[in-house]
C-alpha positions in Angstrom: 4.0 -10.6 -3.2 3.1 -13.1 -1.0 -0.3 -12.9 -2.5 1.5 -13.7 -6.0 3.1 -16.6 -4.7 -0.6 -18.1 -3.7 -1.9 -17.5 -7.1 0.5 -19.1 -8.8 0.2 -21.8 -6.5 -3.5 -22.2 -7.4 -2.5 -21.8 -10.7 -0.1 -24.2 -10.8 -2.5 -26.8 -9.3 -5.7 -26.1 -11.6 -3.1 -27.1 -14.7 -1.8 -30.2 -13.2 -6.1 -31.1 -12.2 -7.0 -30.1 -16.1 -4.2 -31.9 -17.5 -5.5 -35.5 -16.2 -8.0 -34.8 -18.1 -10.6 -36.5 -15.4 -13.6 -34.7 -14.6 -14.6 -36.5 -11.5 -11.3 -36.2 -10.0 -11.2 -32.7 -10.7 -14.7 -32.6 -8.7 -14.0 -34.4 -5.6 -10.6 -32.4 -5.6 -12.2 -28.9 -5.6 -15.1 -30.4 -3.4 -12.8 -31.1 -0.8 -12.3 -28.0 1.4 -8.6 -28.8 2.2 -7.7 -28.1 -1.2 -7.7 -24.4 -0.8 -6.2 -25.0 2.9 -2.9 -23.2 1.4 -4.6 -19.4 1.6 -5.3 -19.8 5.3 -1.5 -20.9 6.1 0.4 -18.8 3.4 0.9 -16.4 6.2 2.7 -18.1 8.1 5.2 -19.7 5.1 8.4 -17.9 5.1 9.6 -16.8 2.0 12.7 -19.3 1.8 9.7 -22.2 2.2 7.7 -20.5 -0.4 10.9 -20.7 -2.7 11.3 -24.2 -1.8 7.5 -24.8 -3.3 7.6 -23.0 -6.4 11.2 -25.1 -7.4 9.6 -28.0 -6.5 6.4 -27.4 -8.7 9.2 -27.3 -11.1 11.0 -30.4 -11.3 7.2 -32.1 -11.6 6.7 -30.1 -14.2 10.1 -30.9 -15.6 9.2 -34.5 -14.7 5.9 -34.5 -16.2 7.4 -33.2 -19.8 9.5 -35.8 -19.3 7.2 -38.4 -19.1 9.1 -39.6 -16.0 6.0 -40.8 -14.3 8.2 -42.6 -11.3 10.1 -39.6 -10.9 7.1 -37.2 -10.8 5.7 -39.1 -7.7 8.7 -39.2 -5.9 8.8 -35.6 -6.2 4.7 -35.3 -5.6 5.2 -37.5 -2.7 7.9 -35.3 -1.3 6.1 -31.8 -1.7 3.2 -33.2 0.0 5.3 -34.6 2.8 7.1 -31.6 3.4 3.8 -29.6 3.4 2.7 -32.0 5.9 5.2 -31.3 8.0 5.0 -27.8 7.9 1.8 -27.3 8.6 2.3 -29.8 11.5 5.0 -28.2 13.0 3.2 -25.0 13.0 0.0 -26.3 14.7 1.8 -28.1 17.3 
């Protein structure tokens, strides 16, 4: 369901934040209301877009487990830019 996918997204991001072991960074992220923006947009995403996002999460995890920082950074940047494009296309 859509709610489960949003919950997966939250759990994924919380796990990444926790893995940093950086309390200050975690606090700043949680203080930023834009972090939770996905809840307002989830209803506008197609099932394909949600699936693509989840696949991207798997790619991010694989790069992190391989300790391939360059690949992890590239994947995250691409993921964020695709998300930004989705948001902008829906509000423009």
